[in-house]
C-alpha positions, 0 to 999 in steps of 0.5 A: 950213460948221459953225457953232453954231446956237443958239435965239433964247432963248438967246442973249438969254440970254447977255445975261441969265444966269441967277442962281446959287445960293449956296454952301452953308457947310460944317458947320465953316463955323458956330463953335457959339456960337449967334451970331445970325444964323449963318452958315448964317441968312445962307445960307437968306436968300440962298437965298431971294433966289435963288429970288425972282431965279430966278422972276423970271429964268424969267418972262422967259424962258419955256421956257428951262432955266436950268441950260443954259450961255449961248454961250462966248466960242468960239461968239461969236468963231466967231459974230462976222462 
């Protein structure tokens, strides 16, 4: 049979997905008026939080590549009894 197989680490990640990086603002999103904080300041803060969250996730999932997608709903449905 052609049942999809995943590793236990991959299955564990479906309950604890890796954090997603923040979306970088376009240069045109800045108004150029010297706002404090600027939209890019918020972005840098979000990037720092992302790096910290990713480091914690990697500690919980050693050896797992966070770039690999978790199981799709179709794969989960195929494995369900």
